[in-house]
C-alpha positions as a printed NumPy array, in Angstrom:
array([[  0.   ,   0.   ,   0.   ],
       [  1.397,   3.378,  -1.032],
       [  0.472,   6.265,   1.285],
       [  1.553,   9.888,   1.004],
       [  0.865,  13.43 ,   2.148],
       [  0.933,  16.079,  -0.574],
       [  0.67 ,  19.85 ,  -0.229],
       [  0.034,  21.74 ,  -3.455],
       [ -0.884,  25.143,  -4.741],
       [ -4.036,  25.224,  -6.85 ],
       [ -2.15 ,  25.52 , -10.142],
       [ -0.113,  22.401,  -9.298],
       [ -3.18 ,  20.185,  -8.83 ],
       [ -3.77 ,  17.761, -11.66 ],
       [ -7.206,  17.688, -13.268],
       [ -7.772,  14.322, -11.603],
       [ -6.778,  15.607,  -8.16 ],
       [ -9.041,  18.647,  -8.465],
       [-11.933,  16.458,  -9.583],
       [-11.37 ,  14.007,  -6.7  ],
       [-11.103,  16.807,  -4.126],
       [-14.294,  18.515,  -5.308],
       [-16.147,  15.199,  -5.508],
       [-15.099,  14.262,  -1.95 ],
       [-16.052,  17.696,  -0.607],
       [-19.468,  17.617,  -2.304],
       [-20.079,  14.004,  -1.19 ],
       [-19.48 ,  14.966,   2.438],
       [-20.583,  18.581,   2.836],
       [-23.498,  18.671,   0.382],
       [-24.793,  15.099,   0.089],
       [-23.895,  13.414,   3.412],
       [-24.733,  16.486,   5.504],
       [-27.752,  17.279,   3.286],
       [-26.685,  20.885,   3.016],
       [-27.085,  22.482,  -0.391],
       [-24.633,  25.383,  -0.547],
       [-22.084,  26.771,  -3.028],
       [-19.128,  24.432,  -2.423],
       [-17.043,  26.103,  -5.121],
       [-16.571,  29.452,  -3.414],
       [-13.715,  31.078,  -5.328],
       [-11.165,  30.536,  -2.535],
       [ -9.456,  27.445,  -3.939],
       [ -7.145,  29.263,  -6.401],
       [ -5.564,  31.267,  -3.54 ],
       [ -5.318,  28.334,  -1.106],
       [ -2.968,  25.452,  -0.435],
       [ -4.407,  21.958,  -0.724],
       [ -3.322,  19.197,   1.653],
       [ -4.17 ,  15.696,   0.508],
       [ -3.57 ,  12.268,   1.961],
       [ -3.49 ,   9.603,  -0.727],
       [ -3.727,   5.874,  -0.393],
       [ -2.811,   3.962,  -3.54 ],
       [ -3.364,   7.135,  -5.553],
       [ -6.84 ,   7.887,  -4.143],
       [ -7.449,  10.971,  -1.997],
       [ -8.926,   9.819,   1.321],
       [ -8.325,  12.949,   3.434],
       [ -8.122,  16.615,   2.548],
       [ -7.837,  20.09 ,   4.065],
       [ -7.694,  23.544,   2.505],
       [ -5.211,  26.043,   3.957],
       [ -6.192,  29.651,   3.372],
       [ -3.915,  32.686,   3.509],
       [ -4.575,  35.587,   5.878],
       [ -7.28 ,  37.918,   4.609],
       [ -9.171,  35.368,   2.513],
       [-11.669,  34.068,   5.096],
       [-10.424,  35.801,   8.249],
       [ -7.729,  38.347,   9.095],
       [ -5.693,  35.341,  10.251],
       [ -4.641,  32.291,   8.258],
       [ -7.304,  29.599,   8.21 ],
       [ -7.9  ,  25.906,   7.651],
       [-11.125,  24.592,   6.184],
       [-12.873,  21.841,   4.243],
       [-11.305,  19.305,   6.618],
       [-12.579,  15.914,   5.485],
       [-11.868,  12.211,   5.742],
       [-13.546,   9.709,   3.425],
       [-16.205,   7.621,   5.154],
       [-14.094,   4.501,   4.558],
       [-11.25 ,   5.941,   6.668],
       [-13.103,   7.486,   9.603],
       [-12.354,   6.209,  13.083],
       [ -8.738,   5.414,  12.184],
       [ -7.125,   8.539,  13.655],
       [ -6.528,   9.95 ,  10.189],
       [ -8.618,  13.039,  10.997],
       [ -6.323,  13.96 ,  13.884],
       [ -3.267,  13.413,  11.71 ],
       [ -4.84 ,  15.516,   8.942],
       [ -5.498,  18.415,  11.303],
       [ -1.966,  18.176,  12.706],
       [ -0.463,  18.214,   9.2  ],
       [ -2.689,  21.159,   8.194],
       [ -1.662,  23.177,  11.263],
       [  2.026,  22.491,  10.571],
       [  1.641,  23.495,   6.913],
       [ -0.23 ,  26.689,   7.807],
       [  2.371,  27.682,  10.404],
       [  5.229,  26.933,   7.993],
       [  3.624,  29.009,   5.222],
       [  2.126,  31.925,   7.185],
       [  3.649,  31.789,  10.709],
       [  0.635,  33.343,  12.384],
       [ -2.437,  32.354,  14.41 ],
       [ -5.034,  30.189,  12.68 ],
       [ -8.748,  30.974,  12.819],
       [-11.428,  28.532,  11.746],
       [-15.189,  28.482,  11.373],
       [-15.942,  25.072,  12.883],
       [-19.125,  23.066,  13.041],
       [-20.113,  23.436,  16.689],
       [-20.34 ,  19.691,  17.382],
       [-16.586,  19.425,  16.615],
       [-15.556,  21.935,  19.289],
       [-13.781,  19.334,  21.481],
       [-11.96 ,  17.891,  18.462],
       [-10.473,  21.293,  17.634],
       [ -9.813,  22.133,  21.298],
       [ -7.623,  19.01 ,  21.465],
       [ -5.484,  20.597,  18.713],
       [ -5.072,  23.873,  20.609],
       [ -8.007,  25.897,  19.261],
       [-10.06 ,  28.1  ,  21.594],
       [-13.637,  29.182,  20.951],
       [-13.832,  32.927,  20.242],
       [-17.469,  33.391,  19.195],
       [-20.994,  32.468,  20.098],
       [-22.721,  29.771,  18.08 ],
       [-24.042,  31.04 ,  14.748],
       [-25.795,  29.399,  11.823],
       [-23.95 ,  28.962,   8.555],
       [-25.924,  27.115,   5.891],
       [-28.343,  26.068,   8.67 ],
       [-25.554,  24.277,  10.579],
       [-24.418,  25.57 ,  14.026],
       [-20.846,  26.914,  13.804],
       [-18.34 ,  28.622,  16.092],
       [-15.193,  30.575,  15.357],
       [-12.063,  29.168,  16.958],
       [ -8.525,  30.518,  17.173],
       [ -5.192,  28.762,  17.614],
       [ -2.362,  31.024,  18.759],
       [  1.267,  30.567,  17.79 ]])
């Protein structure tokens, strides 16, 4: 089994990688969570894309956004693990890799808009809640910040 982490700028993604990333994001955020919303939001071209591949297939993904794109701070979003790989610890490894990549690229605090039910998951990675619960696409969210 061949496993690898890859971090790429948008222009370095192959057509196949982009297709697989968008398909995985839509499968999880739109279909699985039954939340119709504009998944393609214009932020991908300015972001870094962290992918975990197993035998050439993307099974985990996170988008790393520069400061000023979503928040004043750098950000991490679209954190997903394929259904087939949940419960393996890959999600924790993905978040750890995304934090390291964001800090290496931007060297500043990281702010996220997290689904509220994942608060403890992000707290375990050093994030602190900095907002009240708010609805985004009819899903309860909170803003969280991780200091340097």
